[in-house]
C-alpha positions in Angstrom: -40.5 -32.9 39.3 -38.8 -35.6 37.2 -41.8 -36.2 35.2 -41.8 -32.4 33.9 -38.1 -32.6 33.2 -38.6 -35.9 31.2 -41.6 -34.3 29.3 -39.9 -31.2 28.3 -36.7 -33.0 27.1 -38.7 -35.4 25.2 -40.7 -32.8 23.2 -37.5 -30.9 22.6 -36.0 -34.1 21.3 -38.7 -34.7 18.9 -39.3 -31.1 17.7 -35.9 -29.7 17.4 -34.2 -31.9 14.7 -36.9 -31.2 12.3 -36.8 -27.5 12.9 -33.1 -27.2 12.7 -33.2 -29.1 9.4 -35.8 -26.5 7.9 -33.9 -23.6 9.4 -30.5 -24.9 7.7 -32.3 -25.0 4.4 -33.8 -21.6 4.8 -30.3 -20.0 5.6 -28.8 -21.9 2.8 -31.3 -20.8 0.2 -32.0 -17.2 1.7 -35.7 -18.1 2.5 -37.6 -15.4 4.4 -38.6 -18.1 7.1 -35.2 -18.2 8.3 -36.1 -15.0 10.4 -39.1 -16.6 11.7 -38.0 -20.0 12.7 -35.8 -19.1 15.8 -38.8 -17.0 17.1 -41.3 -19.9 16.6 -38.7 -22.3 18.6 -38.1 -19.9 21.4 -41.7 -19.4 21.7 -42.2 -23.1 22.2 -39.4 -23.2 24.6 -41.0 -20.6 26.5 -44.2 -22.5 26.8 -42.5 -25.7 27.8 -40.6 -23.8 30.5 -43.8 -22.0 31.5 -42.1 -18.5 30.9 -44.6 -15.6 30.4 -42.8 -12.7 28.6 -44.0 -9.1 29.4 -43.2 -6.4 26.9 -42.9 -3.0 27.8 -42.2 -0.5 25.1 -41.2 -1.9 21.5 -38.1 -2.5 19.4 -37.3 0.5 17.3 -38.2 0.3 13.8 -35.2 2.4 12.6 -32.2 0.6 10.9 -29.4 -0.1 11.4 -30.1 -1.2 15.2 -28.0 -2.3 17.8 -29.8 -3.3 20.9 -27.9 -3.2 24.2 -28.9 -5.4 27.0 -28.1 -6.6 30.5 -27.6 -10.3 30.9 -28.5 -12.7 33.6 -28.9 -16.4 32.2 -28.9 -18.6 29.1 -32.7 -17.9 29.5 -32.3 -14.4 28.2 -31.6 -15.8 24.8 -35.0 -17.6 24.9 -37.1 -14.7 26.1 -35.5 -12.2 23.7 -35.6 -14.6 20.9 -39.3 -15.4 21.4 -40.2 -11.7 21.1 -39.0 -10.8 17.7 -36.3 -11.8 15.1 -32.9 -10.9 16.2 -29.5 -12.2 16.0 -27.1 -12.3 19.1 -23.4 -11.4 19.6 -21.8 -13.9 21.6 -18.3 -15.0 22.8 -16.7 -17.4 20.5 -16.8 -20.3 23.1 -20.5 -20.7 22.7 -20.2 -22.0 19.1 -18.3 -24.9 20.5 -21.0 -25.8 23.2 -23.3 -28.8 22.4 -26.7 -28.2 21.1 -26.4 -24.5 22.3 -23.9 -23.8 19.8 -25.8 -25.1 17.0 -28.8 -23.2 17.9 -26.7 -20.1 17.9 -25.4 -20.6 14.4 -28.9 -21.4 13.3 -29.9 -17.9 14.7 -26.9 -16.4 12.7 -25.1 -15.2 15.8 -22.1 -13.2 15.5 -19.2 -14.8 17.5 -16.5 -12.7 19.2 -13.0 -14.1 19.9 -11.3 -11.7 22.2 -8.3 -13.5 22.4 -7.0 -12.5 18.9 -6.7 -9.0 17.8 -7.4 -9.9 14.0 -10.2 -12.0 14.7 -11.9 -8.9 16.9 -11.3 -6.6 13.8 -13.1 -9.2 11.5 -16.0 -9.4 14.2 -16.4 -5.8 14.1 -16.3 -5.6 10.2 -19.1 -8.5 10.3 -21.1 -6.6 12.7 -20.9 -3.4 10.7 -22.0 -5.4 7.5 -24.9 -6.9 9.4 -26.0 -3.6 10.8 -25.8 -2.0 7.6 -27.9 -4.8 5.9 -30.7 -4.1 8.4 -30.4 -6.9 10.7 -31.0 -5.9 14.4 -28.4 -7.1 16.7 -28.4 -7.8 20.4 -25.3 -7.2 22.5 -25.0 -8.1 26.1 -22.6 -5.2 26.8 -21.6 -6.5 30.4 -19.5 -9.0 28.3 -20.9 -11.8 30.8 -23.8 -12.9 32.9 -24.2 -11.1 36.5 -25.5 -12.5 39.6 -28.7 -10.8 39.2 -28.3 -8.3 42.1 -27.0 -5.5 40.0 -25.9 -4.6 36.4 -22.3 -5.0 35.8 -20.1 -2.4 34.1 -20.6 -2.0 30.3 -17.8 -2.7 27.9 -17.7 -0.1 25.0 -15.5 -1.7 22.6 -18.4 -3.5 20.4 -20.4 -0.2 20.3 -17.7 0.8 17.8 -19.8 -1.0 15.0 -22.4 1.3 15.5 -20.1 4.4 15.2 -18.5 2.7 12.1 -22.1 2.6 10.4 -22.4 6.3 11.1 -18.9 7.1 9.7 -20.0 5.5 6.4 -22.9 7.9 6.1 -25.8 5.9 7.7 -27.6 6.8 10.6 -27.0 4.1 13.3 -29.3 3.6 16.4 -28.7 2.1 19.8 -31.6 1.1 21.9 -31.3 0.0 25.5 -33.1 -3.2 26.5 -33.6 -4.3 30.1 -34.6 -7.8 30.9 -35.6 -8.9 34.3 -37.4 -11.7 36.2 -39.4 -9.9 38.8 -41.7 -12.6 40.1 -43.2 -16.0 39.2 -46.8 -16.9 38.6 -47.7 -13.1 39.3 -46.4 -13.2 42.8 -44.4 -9.9 43.8 -41.0 -11.1 44.8 -38.3 -8.2 44.3 -35.4 -10.7 45.2 -36.6 -13.5 42.8 -34.4 -12.6 40.0 -31.1 -13.8 41.4 -32.3 -17.3 41.6 -32.5 -17.7 37.8 -29.2 -16.0 37.2 -26.7 -18.3 35.7 -23.2 -16.9 36.2 -19.6 -17.5 37.2 -18.8 -21.4 37.1 -22.2 -22.7 37.7 -22.8 -25.8 35.8 -25.4 -25.5 33.0 -27.5 -28.9 33.4 -28.3 -28.5 37.0 -29.3 -24.8 36.4 -31.4 -26.1 33.5 -33.0 -28.7 35.7 -34.0 -26.2 38.5 -35.5 -23.9 35.9 -37.7 -26.7 34.2 -38.8 -28.1 37.5 -39.1 -25.0 39.3 -42.4 -22.7 39.4 -43.6 -20.6 36.5 -41.5 -17.7 35.4 -42.3 -14.2 34.5 -39.8 -12.3 32.4 -40.1 -8.7 31.3 -38.3 -7.0 28.4 -38.3 -3.4 28.7 -37.4 -1.3 25.5 -36.1 2.1 26.2 -35.8 5.2 23.9 -33.3 4.8 21.0 -30.3 7.1 20.5 -29.1 8.1 17.1 -25.4 7.7 16.9 -23.1 10.3 15.4 -20.0 9.5 13.4 -18.0 11.4 16.3 -19.8 9.5 19.1 -17.7 8.7 22.3 -18.4 5.1 22.6 -17.3 5.1 26.4 -19.8 7.9 27.0 -22.4 5.9 25.2 -21.9 2.9 27.3 -22.0 4.9 30.7 -25.4 6.3 29.5 -26.8 3.0 28.5 -25.6 1.2 31.5 -27.0 3.9 33.6 -30.5 3.8 31.9 -30.6 -0.1 32.1 -29.4 -0.3 35.8 -32.1 2.1 36.8 -34.8 0.3 34.8 -33.6 -3.0 36.2 -33.8 -1.9 39.8 -37.3 -0.5 39.0 -38.5 -3.8 37.5 -37.2 -5.8 40.4 -38.7 -3.6 43.0 -42.0 -3.4 41.3 -42.4 -7.2 41.1 
């Protein structure tokens, strides 16, 4: 459906620049609207892409809060960003991507450079500071996108930011968040998830076109029970527990359709 692709791109071309300009001013002057603009933008994108978001559970109200999620696609950013004000943790390459990198900076994304140890320490410090200031952060703990057939092993390193907050005398909270795409237009289809996955060396533009031109999409965000992090918490054990909880919920959502 070329007309649909043209329509979506035309609307985004008209709306995105002024919204980004307002967001840039809001960030510069610390306006409260800076937390709302990304949500409004992502909700617009969801509407254009015909994505319906179903939410099960709710984000924890306790702070500091680090939400730990599985990761299937660039679409996850849009779906989660439309649900509530949040910032993401992303690999440093994302900052250099055309358009997407600018969007990420506008949402105050924390960028991780895994190639330099000193940069990793700086990122850890930034995450700790942001959590301590009450900003909820999203960590895609697999470290990359999966093919949608299963949840990949979680990496424990960045959970250290939560334990660092606890070590400083504050109570840190981890909350599992499972994202799934069980069906489209309400049709049960337990194998539908993988065709929305963007992984490996897949090109972004063809995948984006397929999503725009394809049928309506149902996305599910399932919030699990938050866990209070102790200063002496074992990060690897936390990662294993979160991975098991999210993998089980993911399988359930795919089978439920």
